[in-house]
Chimera marker file (.cmm) of the C-alpha trace (Angstrom):
<marker_set name="trace">
<marker id="1" x="170.055" y="-6.949" z="-109.245" r="1" g="1" b="0" radius="0.5"/>
<marker id="2" x="172.617" y="-4.225" z="-109.890" r="1" g="1" b="0" radius="0.5"/>
<marker id="3" x="173.100" y="-1.930" z="-112.877" r="1" g="1" b="0" radius="0.5"/>
<marker id="4" x="174.911" y="-4.496" z="-114.994" r="1" g="1" b="0" radius="0.5"/>
<marker id="5" x="171.569" y="-6.094" z="-115.844" r="1" g="1" b="0" radius="0.5"/>
<marker id="6" x="169.609" y="-2.844" z="-115.919" r="1" g="1" b="0" radius="0.5"/>
<marker id="7" x="171.862" y="-1.400" z="-118.614" r="1" g="1" b="0" radius="0.5"/>
<marker id="8" x="172.569" y="-4.703" z="-120.290" r="1" g="1" b="0" radius="0.5"/>
<marker id="9" x="171.756" y="-3.833" z="-123.863" r="1" g="1" b="0" radius="0.5"/>
<marker id="10" x="171.540" y="-0.030" z="-123.971" r="1" g="1" b="0" radius="0.5"/>
<marker id="11" x="174.337" y="2.456" z="-124.163" r="1" g="1" b="0" radius="0.5"/>
<marker id="12" x="175.919" y="3.286" z="-120.854" r="1" g="1" b="0" radius="0.5"/>
<marker id="13" x="175.652" y="6.775" z="-119.447" r="1" g="1" b="0" radius="0.5"/>
<marker id="14" x="175.626" y="8.613" z="-116.177" r="1" g="1" b="0" radius="0.5"/>
<marker id="15" x="171.976" y="9.494" z="-116.621" r="1" g="1" b="0" radius="0.5"/>
<marker id="16" x="171.339" y="12.575" z="-114.476" r="1" g="1" b="0" radius="0.5"/>
<marker id="17" x="174.891" y="13.922" z="-114.418" r="1" g="1" b="0" radius="0.5"/>
<marker id="18" x="175.654" y="13.688" z="-118.142" r="1" g="1" b="0" radius="0.5"/>
<marker id="19" x="177.380" y="11.115" z="-120.283" r="1" g="1" b="0" radius="0.5"/>
<marker id="20" x="180.932" y="10.179" z="-119.398" r="1" g="1" b="0" radius="0.5"/>
<marker id="21" x="183.102" y="10.269" z="-122.504" r="1" g="1" b="0" radius="0.5"/>
<marker id="22" x="186.163" y="8.035" z="-122.578" r="1" g="1" b="0" radius="0.5"/>
<marker id="23" x="187.510" y="6.057" z="-119.671" r="1" g="1" b="0" radius="0.5"/>
<marker id="24" x="186.040" y="7.511" z="-116.453" r="1" g="1" b="0" radius="0.5"/>
<marker id="25" x="188.462" y="8.332" z="-113.639" r="1" g="1" b="0" radius="0.5"/>
<marker id="26" x="186.071" y="9.498" z="-110.946" r="1" g="1" b="0" radius="0.5"/>
<marker id="27" x="182.332" y="9.524" z="-110.450" r="1" g="1" b="0" radius="0.5"/>
<marker id="28" x="180.447" y="12.802" z="-110.079" r="1" g="1" b="0" radius="0.5"/>
<marker id="29" x="180.220" y="12.029" z="-106.344" r="1" g="1" b="0" radius="0.5"/>
<marker id="30" x="184.023" y="12.094" z="-106.044" r="1" g="1" b="0" radius="0.5"/>
<marker id="31" x="184.550" y="8.362" z="-105.615" r="1" g="1" b="0" radius="0.5"/>
<marker id="32" x="187.027" y="6.451" z="-107.759" r="1" g="1" b="0" radius="0.5"/>
<marker id="33" x="185.740" y="4.323" z="-110.602" r="1" g="1" b="0" radius="0.5"/>
<marker id="34" x="186.499" y="0.601" z="-110.522" r="1" g="1" b="0" radius="0.5"/>
<marker id="35" x="186.497" y="-2.002" z="-113.278" r="1" g="1" b="0" radius="0.5"/>
<marker id="36" x="184.120" y="-4.925" z="-112.751" r="1" g="1" b="0" radius="0.5"/>
<marker id="37" x="182.842" y="-7.927" z="-114.709" r="1" g="1" b="0" radius="0.5"/>
<marker id="38" x="179.162" y="-8.397" z="-115.468" r="1" g="1" b="0" radius="0.5"/>
<marker id="39" x="177.472" y="-11.538" z="-114.205" r="1" g="1" b="0" radius="0.5"/>
<marker id="40" x="174.169" y="-10.884" z="-115.939" r="1" g="1" b="0" radius="0.5"/>
<marker id="41" x="172.685" y="-13.336" z="-118.417" r="1" g="1" b="0" radius="0.5"/>
<marker id="42" x="172.419" y="-10.614" z="-121.078" r="1" g="1" b="0" radius="0.5"/>
<marker id="43" x="176.107" y="-9.604" z="-120.826" r="1" g="1" b="0" radius="0.5"/>
<marker id="44" x="178.069" y="-12.410" z="-119.178" r="1" g="1" b="0" radius="0.5"/>
<marker id="45" x="181.723" y="-11.576" z="-118.445" r="1" g="1" b="0" radius="0.5"/>
<marker id="46" x="181.457" y="-8.159" z="-120.097" r="1" g="1" b="0" radius="0.5"/>
<marker id="47" x="183.684" y="-5.608" z="-118.340" r="1" g="1" b="0" radius="0.5"/>
<marker id="48" x="182.330" y="-2.289" z="-117.127" r="1" g="1" b="0" radius="0.5"/>
<marker id="49" x="183.363" y="0.747" z="-115.098" r="1" g="1" b="0" radius="0.5"/>
<marker id="50" x="181.384" y="1.543" z="-111.983" r="1" g="1" b="0" radius="0.5"/>
<marker id="51" x="181.495" y="4.079" z="-109.185" r="1" g="1" b="0" radius="0.5"/>
<marker id="52" x="183.206" y="2.351" z="-106.233" r="1" g="1" b="0" radius="0.5"/>
<marker id="53" x="180.595" y="3.696" z="-103.799" r="1" g="1" b="0" radius="0.5"/>
<marker id="54" x="177.676" y="2.484" z="-105.899" r="1" g="1" b="0" radius="0.5"/>
<marker id="55" x="179.322" y="-0.905" z="-106.489" r="1" g="1" b="0" radius="0.5"/>
<marker id="56" x="180.115" y="-1.389" z="-102.801" r="1" g="1" b="0" radius="0.5"/>
<marker id="57" x="176.577" y="-0.499" z="-101.763" r="1" g="1" b="0" radius="0.5"/>
<marker id="58" x="175.075" y="-2.469" z="-104.661" r="1" g="1" b="0" radius="0.5"/>
<marker id="59" x="173.052" y="0.517" z="-105.832" r="1" g="1" b="0" radius="0.5"/>
<marker id="60" x="170.883" y="0.065" z="-108.897" r="1" g="1" b="0" radius="0.5"/>
<marker id="61" x="169.138" y="2.609" z="-111.099" r="1" g="1" b="0" radius="0.5"/>
<marker id="62" x="171.221" y="5.409" z="-109.622" r="1" g="1" b="0" radius="0.5"/>
<marker id="63" x="173.065" y="8.319" z="-111.173" r="1" g="1" b="0" radius="0.5"/>
<marker id="64" x="176.576" y="7.121" z="-110.383" r="1" g="1" b="0" radius="0.5"/>
<marker id="65" x="179.085" y="6.358" z="-113.133" r="1" g="1" b="0" radius="0.5"/>
<marker id="66" x="178.405" y="3.199" z="-115.085" r="1" g="1" b="0" radius="0.5"/>
<marker id="67" x="179.995" y="2.560" z="-118.460" r="1" g="1" b="0" radius="0.5"/>
<marker id="68" x="180.915" y="-0.467" z="-120.509" r="1" g="1" b="0" radius="0.5"/>
<marker id="69" x="184.679" y="-0.767" z="-120.980" r="1" g="1" b="0" radius="0.5"/>
<marker id="70" x="184.459" y="-1.390" z="-124.735" r="1" g="1" b="0" radius="0.5"/>
<marker id="71" x="182.301" y="1.715" z="-125.251" r="1" g="1" b="0" radius="0.5"/>
<marker id="72" x="184.641" y="3.785" z="-123.065" r="1" g="1" b="0" radius="0.5"/>
<marker id="73" x="187.658" y="2.653" z="-125.084" r="1" g="1" b="0" radius="0.5"/>
<marker id="74" x="185.935" y="3.475" z="-128.381" r="1" g="1" b="0" radius="0.5"/>
<marker id="75" x="185.096" y="6.947" z="-127.016" r="1" g="1" b="0" radius="0.5"/>
<marker id="76" x="188.683" y="7.400" z="-125.841" r="1" g="1" b="0" radius="0.5"/>
<marker id="77" x="190.027" y="6.317" z="-129.246" r="1" g="1" b="0" radius="0.5"/>
<marker id="78" x="187.730" y="8.739" z="-131.067" r="1" g="1" b="0" radius="0.5"/>
<marker id="79" x="188.771" y="11.591" z="-128.769" r="1" g="1" b="0" radius="0.5"/>
<marker id="80" x="192.441" y="10.775" z="-129.382" r="1" g="1" b="0" radius="0.5"/>
<marker id="81" x="191.871" y="10.672" z="-133.155" r="1" g="1" b="0" radius="0.5"/>
<marker id="82" x="190.270" y="14.109" z="-132.959" r="1" g="1" b="0" radius="0.5"/>
<marker id="83" x="193.155" y="15.519" z="-130.895" r="1" g="1" b="0" radius="0.5"/>
<marker id="84" x="195.679" y="13.924" z="-133.271" r="1" g="1" b="0" radius="0.5"/>
<marker id="85" x="193.929" y="15.578" z="-136.214" r="1" g="1" b="0" radius="0.5"/>
<marker id="86" x="194.182" y="18.963" z="-134.519" r="1" g="1" b="0" radius="0.5"/>
<marker id="87" x="197.885" y="18.433" z="-133.772" r="1" g="1" b="0" radius="0.5"/>
<marker id="88" x="198.547" y="17.344" z="-137.353" r="1" g="1" b="0" radius="0.5"/>
<marker id="89" x="196.832" y="20.498" z="-138.630" r="1" g="1" b="0" radius="0.5"/>
<marker id="90" x="198.929" y="22.636" z="-136.281" r="1" g="1" b="0" radius="0.5"/>
<marker id="91" x="202.096" y="20.972" z="-137.574" r="1" g="1" b="0" radius="0.5"/>
<marker id="92" x="201.018" y="21.466" z="-141.196" r="1" g="1" b="0" radius="0.5"/>
<marker id="93" x="200.232" y="25.126" z="-140.487" r="1" g="1" b="0" radius="0.5"/>
<marker id="94" x="203.589" y="25.653" z="-138.764" r="1" g="1" b="0" radius="0.5"/>
<marker id="95" x="205.421" y="24.013" z="-141.644" r="1" g="1" b="0" radius="0.5"/>
<marker id="96" x="203.521" y="26.174" z="-144.118" r="1" g="1" b="0" radius="0.5"/>
<marker id="97" x="204.527" y="29.291" z="-142.149" r="1" g="1" b="0" radius="0.5"/>
<marker id="98" x="208.160" y="28.166" z="-142.126" r="1" g="1" b="0" radius="0.5"/>
<marker id="99" x="208.025" y="27.531" z="-145.878" r="1" g="1" b="0" radius="0.5"/>
<marker id="100" x="206.501" y="30.972" z="-146.456" r="1" g="1" b="0" radius="0.5"/>
<marker id="101" x="209.275" y="32.601" z="-144.415" r="1" g="1" b="0" radius="0.5"/>
<marker id="102" x="211.955" y="30.647" z="-146.292" r="1" g="1" b="0" radius="0.5"/>
<marker id="103" x="210.396" y="31.573" z="-149.629" r="1" g="1" b="0" radius="0.5"/>
<marker id="104" x="210.230" y="35.252" z="-148.639" r="1" g="1" b="0" radius="0.5"/>
<marker id="105" x="213.894" y="35.192" z="-147.548" r="1" g="1" b="0" radius="0.5"/>
<marker id="106" x="214.916" y="33.446" z="-150.776" r="1" g="1" b="0" radius="0.5"/>
<marker id="107" x="212.880" y="35.929" z="-152.818" r="1" g="1" b="0" radius="0.5"/>
<marker id="108" x="214.614" y="38.840" z="-151.081" r="1" g="1" b="0" radius="0.5"/>
<marker id="109" x="218.026" y="37.285" z="-151.788" r="1" g="1" b="0" radius="0.5"/>
<marker id="110" x="217.129" y="36.809" z="-155.443" r="1" g="1" b="0" radius="0.5"/>
<marker id="111" x="215.806" y="40.361" z="-155.775" r="1" g="1" b="0" radius="0.5"/>
<marker id="112" x="218.936" y="41.746" z="-154.129" r="1" g="1" b="0" radius="0.5"/>
<marker id="113" x="221.160" y="39.703" z="-156.435" r="1" g="1" b="0" radius="0.5"/>
<marker id="114" x="219.160" y="40.635" z="-159.546" r="1" g="1" b="0" radius="0.5"/>
<marker id="115" x="219.228" y="44.345" z="-158.653" r="1" g="1" b="0" radius="0.5"/>
<marker id="116" x="222.945" y="44.128" z="-157.946" r="1" g="1" b="0" radius="0.5"/>
<marker id="117" x="223.633" y="42.474" z="-161.300" r="1" g="1" b="0" radius="0.5"/>
<marker id="118" x="221.363" y="44.936" z="-163.128" r="1" g="1" b="0" radius="0.5"/>
<marker id="119" x="223.145" y="47.844" z="-161.460" r="1" g="1" b="0" radius="0.5"/>
<marker id="120" x="226.518" y="46.358" z="-162.451" r="1" g="1" b="0" radius="0.5"/>
<marker id="121" x="225.257" y="45.834" z="-165.997" r="1" g="1" b="0" radius="0.5"/>
<marker id="122" x="223.988" y="49.402" z="-166.224" r="1" g="1" b="0" radius="0.5"/>
<marker id="123" x="227.068" y="51.043" z="-164.730" r="1" g="1" b="0" radius="0.5"/>
<marker id="124" x="229.524" y="48.931" z="-166.748" r="1" g="1" b="0" radius="0.5"/>
<marker id="125" x="228.538" y="50.341" z="-170.188" r="1" g="1" b="0" radius="0.5"/>
<marker id="126" x="228.549" y="53.894" z="-168.807" r="1" g="1" b="0" radius="0.5"/>
<marker id="127" x="232.123" y="53.383" z="-167.649" r="1" g="1" b="0" radius="0.5"/>
<marker id="128" x="233.163" y="52.047" z="-171.081" r="1" g="1" b="0" radius="0.5"/>
<marker id="129" x="231.613" y="54.955" z="-172.947" r="1" g="1" b="0" radius="0.5"/>
<marker id="130" x="233.491" y="57.557" z="-170.893" r="1" g="1" b="0" radius="0.5"/>
<marker id="131" x="236.871" y="56.092" z="-171.743" r="1" g="1" b="0" radius="0.5"/>
<link id1="1" id2="2" r="1" g="1" b="0" radius="0.2"/>
<link id1="2" id2="3" r="1" g="1" b="0" radius="0.2"/>
<link id1="3" id2="4" r="1" g="1" b="0" radius="0.2"/>
<link id1="4" id2="5" r="1" g="1" b="0" radius="0.2"/>
<link id1="5" id2="6" r="1" g="1" b="0" radius="0.2"/>
<link id1="6" id2="7" r="1" g="1" b="0" radius="0.2"/>
<link id1="7" id2="8" r="1" g="1" b="0" radius="0.2"/>
<link id1="8" id2="9" r="1" g="1" b="0" radius="0.2"/>
<link id1="9" id2="10" r="1" g="1" b="0" radius="0.2"/>
<link id1="10" id2="11" r="1" g="1" b="0" radius="0.2"/>
<link id1="11" id2="12" r="1" g="1" b="0" radius="0.2"/>
<link id1="12" id2="13" r="1" g="1" b="0" radius="0.2"/>
<link id1="13" id2="14" r="1" g="1" b="0" radius="0.2"/>
<link id1="14" id2="15" r="1" g="1" b="0" radius="0.2"/>
<link id1="15" id2="16" r="1" g="1" b="0" radius="0.2"/>
<link id1="16" id2="17" r="1" g="1" b="0" radius="0.2"/>
<link id1="17" id2="18" r="1" g="1" b="0" radius="0.2"/>
<link id1="18" id2="19" r="1" g="1" b="0" radius="0.2"/>
<link id1="19" id2="20" r="1" g="1" b="0" radius="0.2"/>
<link id1="20" id2="21" r="1" g="1" b="0" radius="0.2"/>
<link id1="21" id2="22" r="1" g="1" b="0" radius="0.2"/>
<link id1="22" id2="23" r="1" g="1" b="0" radius="0.2"/>
<link id1="23" id2="24" r="1" g="1" b="0" radius="0.2"/>
<link id1="24" id2="25" r="1" g="1" b="0" radius="0.2"/>
<link id1="25" id2="26" r="1" g="1" b="0" radius="0.2"/>
<link id1="26" id2="27" r="1" g="1" b="0" radius="0.2"/>
<link id1="27" id2="28" r="1" g="1" b="0" radius="0.2"/>
<link id1="28" id2="29" r="1" g="1" b="0" radius="0.2"/>
<link id1="29" id2="30" r="1" g="1" b="0" radius="0.2"/>
<link id1="30" id2="31" r="1" g="1" b="0" radius="0.2"/>
<link id1="31" id2="32" r="1" g="1" b="0" radius="0.2"/>
<link id1="32" id2="33" r="1" g="1" b="0" radius="0.2"/>
<link id1="33" id2="34" r="1" g="1" b="0" radius="0.2"/>
<link id1="34" id2="35" r="1" g="1" b="0" radius="0.2"/>
<link id1="35" id2="36" r="1" g="1" b="0" radius="0.2"/>
<link id1="36" id2="37" r="1" g="1" b="0" radius="0.2"/>
<link id1="37" id2="38" r="1" g="1" b="0" radius="0.2"/>
<link id1="38" id2="39" r="1" g="1" b="0" radius="0.2"/>
<link id1="39" id2="40" r="1" g="1" b="0" radius="0.2"/>
<link id1="40" id2="41" r="1" g="1" b="0" radius="0.2"/>
<link id1="41" id2="42" r="1" g="1" b="0" radius="0.2"/>
<link id1="42" id2="43" r="1" g="1" b="0" radius="0.2"/>
<link id1="43" id2="44" r="1" g="1" b="0" radius="0.2"/>
<link id1="44" id2="45" r="1" g="1" b="0" radius="0.2"/>
<link id1="45" id2="46" r="1" g="1" b="0" radius="0.2"/>
<link id1="46" id2="47" r="1" g="1" b="0" radius="0.2"/>
<link id1="47" id2="48" r="1" g="1" b="0" radius="0.2"/>
<link id1="48" id2="49" r="1" g="1" b="0" radius="0.2"/>
<link id1="49" id2="50" r="1" g="1" b="0" radius="0.2"/>
<link id1="50" id2="51" r="1" g="1" b="0" radius="0.2"/>
<link id1="51" id2="52" r="1" g="1" b="0" radius="0.2"/>
<link id1="52" id2="53" r="1" g="1" b="0" radius="0.2"/>
<link id1="53" id2="54" r="1" g="1" b="0" radius="0.2"/>
<link id1="54" id2="55" r="1" g="1" b="0" radius="0.2"/>
<link id1="55" id2="56" r="1" g="1" b="0" radius="0.2"/>
<link id1="56" id2="57" r="1" g="1" b="0" radius="0.2"/>
<link id1="57" id2="58" r="1" g="1" b="0" radius="0.2"/>
<link id1="58" id2="59" r="1" g="1" b="0" radius="0.2"/>
<link id1="59" id2="60" r="1" g="1" b="0" radius="0.2"/>
<link id1="60" id2="61" r="1" g="1" b="0" radius="0.2"/>
<link id1="61" id2="62" r="1" g="1" b="0" radius="0.2"/>
<link id1="62" id2="63" r="1" g="1" b="0" radius="0.2"/>
<link id1="63" id2="64" r="1" g="1" b="0" radius="0.2"/>
<link id1="64" id2="65" r="1" g="1" b="0" radius="0.2"/>
<link id1="65" id2="66" r="1" g="1" b="0" radius="0.2"/>
<link id1="66" id2="67" r="1" g="1" b="0" radius="0.2"/>
<link id1="67" id2="68" r="1" g="1" b="0" radius="0.2"/>
<link id1="68" id2="69" r="1" g="1" b="0" radius="0.2"/>
<link id1="69" id2="70" r="1" g="1" b="0" radius="0.2"/>
<link id1="70" id2="71" r="1" g="1" b="0" radius="0.2"/>
<link id1="71" id2="72" r="1" g="1" b="0" radius="0.2"/>
<link id1="72" id2="73" r="1" g="1" b="0" radius="0.2"/>
<link id1="73" id2="74" r="1" g="1" b="0" radius="0.2"/>
<link id1="74" id2="75" r="1" g="1" b="0" radius="0.2"/>
<link id1="75" id2="76" r="1" g="1" b="0" radius="0.2"/>
<link id1="76" id2="77" r="1" g="1" b="0" radius="0.2"/>
<link id1="77" id2="78" r="1" g="1" b="0" radius="0.2"/>
<link id1="78" id2="79" r="1" g="1" b="0" radius="0.2"/>
<link id1="79" id2="80" r="1" g="1" b="0" radius="0.2"/>
<link id1="80" id2="81" r="1" g="1" b="0" radius="0.2"/>
<link id1="81" id2="82" r="1" g="1" b="0" radius="0.2"/>
<link id1="82" id2="83" r="1" g="1" b="0" radius="0.2"/>
<link id1="83" id2="84" r="1" g="1" b="0" radius="0.2"/>
<link id1="84" id2="85" r="1" g="1" b="0" radius="0.2"/>
<link id1="85" id2="86" r="1" g="1" b="0" radius="0.2"/>
<link id1="86" id2="87" r="1" g="1" b="0" radius="0.2"/>
<link id1="87" id2="88" r="1" g="1" b="0" radius="0.2"/>
<link id1="88" id2="89" r="1" g="1" b="0" radius="0.2"/>
<link id1="89" id2="90" r="1" g="1" b="0" radius="0.2"/>
<link id1="90" id2="91" r="1" g="1" b="0" radius="0.2"/>
<link id1="91" id2="92" r="1" g="1" b="0" radius="0.2"/>
<link id1="92" id2="93" r="1" g="1" b="0" radius="0.2"/>
<link id1="93" id2="94" r="1" g="1" b="0" radius="0.2"/>
<link id1="94" id2="95" r="1" g="1" b="0" radius="0.2"/>
<link id1="95" id2="96" r="1" g="1" b="0" radius="0.2"/>
<link id1="96" id2="97" r="1" g="1" b="0" radius="0.2"/>
<link id1="97" id2="98" r="1" g="1" b="0" radius="0.2"/>
<link id1="98" id2="99" r="1" g="1" b="0" radius="0.2"/>
<link id1="99" id2="100" r="1" g="1" b="0" radius="0.2"/>
<link id1="100" id2="101" r="1" g="1" b="0" radius="0.2"/>
<link id1="101" id2="102" r="1" g="1" b="0" radius="0.2"/>
<link id1="102" id2="103" r="1" g="1" b="0" radius="0.2"/>
<link id1="103" id2="104" r="1" g="1" b="0" radius="0.2"/>
<link id1="104" id2="105" r="1" g="1" b="0" radius="0.2"/>
<link id1="105" id2="106" r="1" g="1" b="0" radius="0.2"/>
<link id1="106" id2="107" r="1" g="1" b="0" radius="0.2"/>
<link id1="107" id2="108" r="1" g="1" b="0" radius="0.2"/>
<link id1="108" id2="109" r="1" g="1" b="0" radius="0.2"/>
<link id1="109" id2="110" r="1" g="1" b="0" radius="0.2"/>
<link id1="110" id2="111" r="1" g="1" b="0" radius="0.2"/>
<link id1="111" id2="112" r="1" g="1" b="0" radius="0.2"/>
<link id1="112" id2="113" r="1" g="1" b="0" radius="0.2"/>
<link id1="113" id2="114" r="1" g="1" b="0" radius="0.2"/>
<link id1="114" id2="115" r="1" g="1" b="0" radius="0.2"/>
<link id1="115" id2="116" r="1" g="1" b="0" radius="0.2"/>
<link id1="116" id2="117" r="1" g="1" b="0" radius="0.2"/>
<link id1="117" id2="118" r="1" g="1" b="0" radius="0.2"/>
<link id1="118" id2="119" r="1" g="1" b="0" radius="0.2"/>
<link id1="119" id2="120" r="1" g="1" b="0" radius="0.2"/>
<link id1="120" id2="121" r="1" g="1" b="0" radius="0.2"/>
<link id1="121" id2="122" r="1" g="1" b="0" radius="0.2"/>
<link id1="122" id2="123" r="1" g="1" b="0" radius="0.2"/>
<link id1="123" id2="124" r="1" g="1" b="0" radius="0.2"/>
<link id1="124" id2="125" r="1" g="1" b="0" radius="0.2"/>
<link id1="125" id2="126" r="1" g="1" b="0" radius="0.2"/>
<link id1="126" id2="127" r="1" g="1" b="0" radius="0.2"/>
<link id1="127" id2="128" r="1" g="1" b="0" radius="0.2"/>
<link id1="128" id2="129" r="1" g="1" b="0" radius="0.2"/>
<link id1="129" id2="130" r="1" g="1" b="0" radius="0.2"/>
<link id1="130" id2="131" r="1" g="1" b="0" radius="0.2"/>
</marker_set>
């Protein structure tokens, strides 16, 4: 029988070529990956991804891409969560930088205004005393 029964209960992986993370697009051999439905007794009607070449030639125990759809989608979701976390951190960092710049600008305005008022306050009594 084909790989759908050989990998019926274990985790799916492209054994010799490394584990495929997420939804596979192409097999290591260059062939497209197709979605099929298992007909095995252990996993009836469970969907899986398979290398089109290996599926067409009914290869079993090979190194071509084979991955359960549900596992691939969980992997894809986890990868997207990770990327979303990175993007959120970038946004938070950018906002923090913008806030720092705004605070620095506001601080400079305040210092300029305070110095201006202090200078006016200092020069005003000098002008009164001379009269």
